[in-house]
Structure formats: structure tokens, C-alpha cells
C-alpha positions in Angstrom: -91.5 -7.5 -125.3 -90.3 -10.6 -126.6 -87.4 -10.7 -124.2 -89.6 -10.7 -120.9 -91.7 -13.5 -122.2 -90.5 -17.0 -120.3 -88.4 -19.3 -122.6 -90.9 -21.9 -123.4 -92.9 -19.5 -125.0 -89.9 -18.3 -126.9 -89.3 -21.7 -128.0 -92.9 -22.2 -129.5 -92.5 -18.7 -131.2 -89.3 -20.2 -132.1 -91.4 -23.8 -133.6 -93.5 -21.5 -135.0 -90.7 -19.3 -137.1 -89.2 -22.4 -138.5 -92.2 -23.6 -139.8 -92.2 -20.1 -141.2 -88.8 -19.4 -142.9 -87.9 -23.1 -143.5 -91.9 -24.1 -145.4 -93.2 -21.3 -146.4 -90.8 -18.6 -147.3 -87.9 -20.7 -147.8 -85.5 -18.2 -146.1 -82.1 -19.0 -148.2 -82.9 -22.5 -148.3 -81.0 -23.2 -152.2 -77.7 -21.3 -150.3 -78.1 -24.0 -147.4 -78.9 -26.9 -149.6 -76.2 -26.4 -152.0 -73.7 -25.5 -149.5 -74.5 -28.7 -147.6 -74.2 -30.8 -150.7 -70.2 -29.1 -151.2 -69.3 -30.0 -147.8 -70.7 -33.4 -147.4 -71.0 -34.8 -150.9 -70.9 -38.4 -149.9 -75.0 -37.9 -148.0 -77.4 -38.5 -150.1 -80.6 -36.3 -150.6 -82.3 -37.8 -147.7 -79.2 -36.8 -144.7 -78.6 -33.2 -146.7 -82.3 -32.4 -145.8 -82.3 -33.8 -142.5 -79.5 -31.2 -141.8 -81.0 -28.5 -143.0 -84.4 -29.1 -141.1 -82.3 -29.5 -137.9 -80.2 -26.4 -139.0 -83.2 -23.9 -139.2 -84.5 -25.3 -135.8 -81.2 -24.7 -134.3 -81.3 -21.2 -136.1 -84.4 -19.9 -135.2 -83.6 -20.9 -131.3 -80.4 -18.5 -131.5 -82.3 -15.9 -133.0 -85.2 -15.9 -129.7 -82.1 -17.0 -127.3 -80.4 -13.8 -128.4 -83.1 -11.4 -128.1 -83.8 -13.1 -124.2 -80.1 -11.8 -123.7 -82.1 -8.4 -123.5 -83.6 -9.0 -120.7 -82.2 -12.5 -119.3 -81.1 -12.3 -115.5 -77.3 -12.8 -114.5 -78.5 -16.2 -112.8 -80.5 -17.4 -116.1 -77.5 -16.9 -118.0 -74.6 -18.9 -115.9 -77.2 -21.6 -116.5 -77.3 -21.2 -120.1 -73.4 -21.6 -121.1 -71.2 -23.9 -119.2 -67.4 -23.7 -119.6 -65.9 -27.2 -119.9 -62.0 -26.2 -119.3 -61.7 -22.5 -117.7 -58.5 -23.3 -116.3 -56.6 -23.1 -119.7 -57.9 -19.7 -119.7 -57.5 -19.1 -115.9 -53.6 -20.2 -116.5 -52.7 -18.5 -119.7 -54.2 -15.2 -117.6 -52.2 -16.0 -114.3 -48.5 -16.1 -116.7 -49.2 -12.3 -117.9 -50.6 -13.5 -121.2 -53.7 -12.1 -123.1 -56.3 -14.4 -125.0 -57.4 -14.5 -128.8 -61.1 -16.2 -129.0 -60.6 -17.2 -132.8 -64.4 -17.8 -132.8 -67.0 -18.8 -135.9 -70.2 -18.9 -136.6 -70.8 -22.0 -134.4 -73.6 -23.6 -132.0 -74.8 -20.0 -130.0 -71.7 -18.0 -130.9 -73.9 -14.9 -129.1 -73.7 -16.6 -125.7 -70.1 -15.0 -125.9 -71.2 -12.3 -124.2 -72.0 -13.9 -121.3 -67.8 -14.7 -120.8 -67.5 -11.4 -118.3 -69.9 -13.7 -115.9 -67.9 -16.5 -116.2 -64.2 -15.2 -116.2 -63.1 -12.2 -114.6 -61.2 -10.6 -117.3 -61.8 -7.7 -119.9 -63.5 -9.1 -123.2 -63.7 -7.3 -126.3 -65.4 -8.5 -129.4 -65.3 -7.1 -133.2 -68.2 -6.3 -135.3 -68.7 -4.5 -139.1 -71.3 -2.1 -137.8 -74.6 -2.7 -139.3 -76.4 -0.1 -142.0 -79.4 0.1 -139.8 -78.7 2.0 -137.0 -82.0 0.9 -134.7 -80.6 -2.5 -135.2 -77.0 -2.2 -134.5 -77.5 0.1 -131.1 -80.0 -2.8 -130.1 -77.2 -5.4 -131.1 -74.4 -3.2 -129.5 -77.1 -3.3 -126.0 -77.3 -6.7 -125.6 -74.0 -7.7 -126.7 -72.6 -5.0 -124.0 -74.9 -6.2 -121.2 -72.9 -8.0 -119.4 -69.4 -6.1 -119.6 -68.0 -7.3 -123.0 -67.0 -4.1 -124.9 -67.6 -4.1 -128.7 -65.2 -2.8 -131.1 -65.6 -1.9 -134.9 -63.8 -4.5 -136.9 -62.1 -1.1 -138.6 -60.5 -0.1 -135.1 -59.8 -3.7 -134.3 -56.0 -3.8 -135.0 -55.5 -0.2 -133.3 -57.5 -1.8 -130.4 -55.4 -4.7 -129.7 -51.5 -3.0 -130.1 -53.0 -0.3 -127.6 -53.5 -2.9 -125.0 -50.7 -4.7 -125.7 -48.4 -1.6 -125.3 -50.8 -0.5 -122.3 -49.7 -4.2 -121.1 -53.6 -5.1 -120.5 -54.6 -8.7 -120.1 -57.4 -9.0 -122.6 -59.7 -11.4 -124.0 -60.5 -10.3 -127.2 -63.1 -12.0 -129.9 -62.7 -12.1 -133.4 -65.2 -14.6 -135.9 -62.9 -16.1 -138.8 -65.5 -17.8 -140.9 -67.0 -15.1 -143.2 -66.5 -15.0 -147.0 -63.9 -12.1 -146.8 -64.2 -9.7 -149.4 -62.5 -9.7 -152.9 -60.1 -6.6 -152.0 -59.3 -8.1 -148.3 -56.0 -9.6 -147.4 -56.7 -13.4 -147.6 -54.9 -16.8 -147.1 -56.5 -20.2 -149.3 -57.0 -23.2 -146.8 -58.2 -27.1 -147.7 -61.8 -26.6 -146.1 -64.1 -29.5 -146.6 -61.9 -30.7 -149.9 -62.0 -27.6 -151.7 -59.5 -24.5 -151.4 -61.2 -22.0 -149.4 -60.9 -18.3 -148.5 -60.1 -17.0 -145.0 -59.5 -13.4 -143.7 -55.9 -13.5 -142.4 -56.9 -11.0 -139.6 -56.4 -12.8 -136.7 -53.8 -14.4 -138.4 -51.3 -11.6 -138.4 -52.6 -9.8 -135.2 -51.8 -13.1 -133.1 -48.0 -13.0 -134.7 -47.7 -9.6 -133.7 -49.2 -9.7 -130.5 -48.0 -13.6 -129.7 -51.4 -13.8 -127.4 -52.6 -17.3 -127.0 -55.2 -18.5 -129.8 -58.1 -20.5 -128.7 -60.7 -21.9 -130.8 -63.9 -22.0 -128.8 -66.2 -24.8 -129.5 -69.9 -24.8 -128.7 -72.0 -28.4 -127.9 -75.4 -28.1 -127.1 -76.4 -30.3 -123.7 -80.6 -29.5 -124.5 -82.5 -26.8 -125.8 -81.1 -23.3 -124.5 -78.3 -24.9 -123.1 -74.8 -24.7 -124.1 -71.1 -25.8 -123.1 -68.4 -24.5 -124.1 -64.7 -26.1 -124.5 -61.5 -24.4 -125.6 -59.0 -25.9 -127.8 -55.8 -24.4 -128.0 -54.8 -23.2 -131.9 -51.5 -21.9 -131.0 -49.9 -20.9 -128.0 -46.7 -18.4 -129.3 -47.9 -17.8 -132.5 -45.0 -14.9 -133.1 -43.0 -18.5 -133.6 -45.3 -19.9 -135.8 -44.5 -19.7 -139.2 -46.5 -18.0 -142.2 -49.9 -18.8 -142.2 -50.1 -21.7 -140.0 -52.6 -20.2 -137.5 -55.5 -20.0 -140.3 -54.8 -22.9 -141.3 -55.1 -24.5 -137.9 -58.4 -22.5 -137.5 -60.1 -24.0 -140.2 -59.7 -27.5 -139.6 -60.4 -27.1 -136.3 -63.6 -25.4 -137.6 -64.1 -28.4 -140.5 -63.6 -31.0 -137.3 -66.2 -29.5 -135.3 -68.6 -28.7 -138.0 -68.5 -32.1 -139.2 -69.3 -33.5 -135.3 -72.4 -31.5 -135.5 -73.4 -29.7 -138.3 -76.7 -28.7 -137.8 -75.1 -26.1 -135.3 -72.9 -24.2 -137.8 -74.3 -21.4 -140.4 -75.2 -22.9 -143.3 -77.2 -19.8 -144.8 -74.2 -17.8 -145.7 -72.7 -17.9 -149.1 -69.4 -19.2 -147.5 -68.1 -20.5 -150.9 -69.1 -17.7 -153.2 -65.5 -16.2 -153.5 -63.0 -18.9 -155.9 -59.5 -19.2 -156.3 -58.2 -18.0 -159.6 
């Protein structure tokens, strides 16, 4: 029912939700403020609070923009996401190269499901299933509506290798800014002036497949309208020694966050894993 509402009503609902979660229940407010203080130690209290408020407003907008994806028309979806440099992908695909979009919880990452409307190439995204079967099914319905194929994270490597063996040209999307689990294969990067653990999945997969690694960076034109710019992380990752790809990704992400800090997901516990 929410999804069929006009965006004006959804943004009004977003404003109400912001007031509720920021001022009343204070959803993860301590986590957000702690993360911001760690990332920007030179900013004063007022500056940190200002970023946190802008983050919560953006976060609430993401929720309702994602809900709208369930019923939005193809024409309206195309208006909400503008590709700044699609030719970078088109040129690589013409050369027979697959693309690994090494993305993050930045901008409105859920709008990456619109890519099949803007680029005529198969698109996969890798995800971790939710424990709640209803919401897991709902998210799959939203994310696959325009042609994206959702692949469980545990099957990601086998899926990409199978594509490579079949000479398929595909855009694969992997989110790389989650806080890893202790038992995971990780690499420690210098991220916001502190050692930060990153998953090695995208780094190792790209070295194996030699797929072009791009960082998709969101900017917001206005409420509900985004631009997406593709930045090259590695053109030939198989030639890149060690963990160069994940190190470059961490730098791209930090630069993007520093430019528009409110558009990153500060509510997750990014630095809960510490180096021993």
C-alpha cells in the first residue's frame, strides 16, 4: 500500500519517520555518533551532530525510495538514476570484459537494481539471506523486479567462475564495506586513520577472473534523484599483487564518504573488529 503512494506522500512519511527514530527512539544514535567521532576527530560536537541529522534524514529517504521500487514504473525509475559515464562500462564490454562493481552502503545503493534499465547487460548482485523469510522474499522481489539476479553470498564465487568458464559477459555487484566476521578472510586497510578489516572476496575473485573492478559512486542531485559515476579501481586485477584492489577500494570509499559524509551507512558497527 505504501509503495503505490506518490513520492510526495512517501517523503512526508520519511520526515515523520526521521523525527521518530532520531528524537524519540534514537535508533543506534550512540553507534552513529561514535562512528562519526572516530572518522572525523577534528570536527566539533555541533559539526558531528549536523552530519548525524543529515544522515538520518537520508537514511529514512532510502527506506521509502526502496519501498517505491516495488511498484515504480520503468520510466520513473530511469529518471531517478542518471549514469554519468556509462561509456566506461560499454567500452569494456565491447572488449569482452565482465565488470565487478565493488560497491558500498553509500548513496542509495538499492537503486543499483535499476541498472538493467540503463545498461543492456546481465546484472547479478550477491547478498546474505535474511532470517525472516517474509522480508527476505520481499527484498528479492524488489531487487529482481527489473532484471537483476540475486545470488546468495555463499554461492557467489562458484557463480562467477561458472560465468567465466561459459564466456558470459556480466556485471556482478559485491558490497565490500561490511564489518567482517572474525572467522572470515580479511585484510587490514588504513581507513579513516585506523586499521580497518575488509573482506577479501572481491579482491580474490577479481584476481582469479581478471574482470574489470569499478567503484560506483553516488551523488544526490535532489531528493529522490541520484547520479552514478563509475571509477576504475583495477583494469587488470590479475596483474595486481597482493591486496592492492581492496586497498584502492578503501581509498575510493574514504574519499567518497569525506566528500558527502551523510550518504554513508553510519548506523552499522564498522569498527567492531579490531586488529590483534
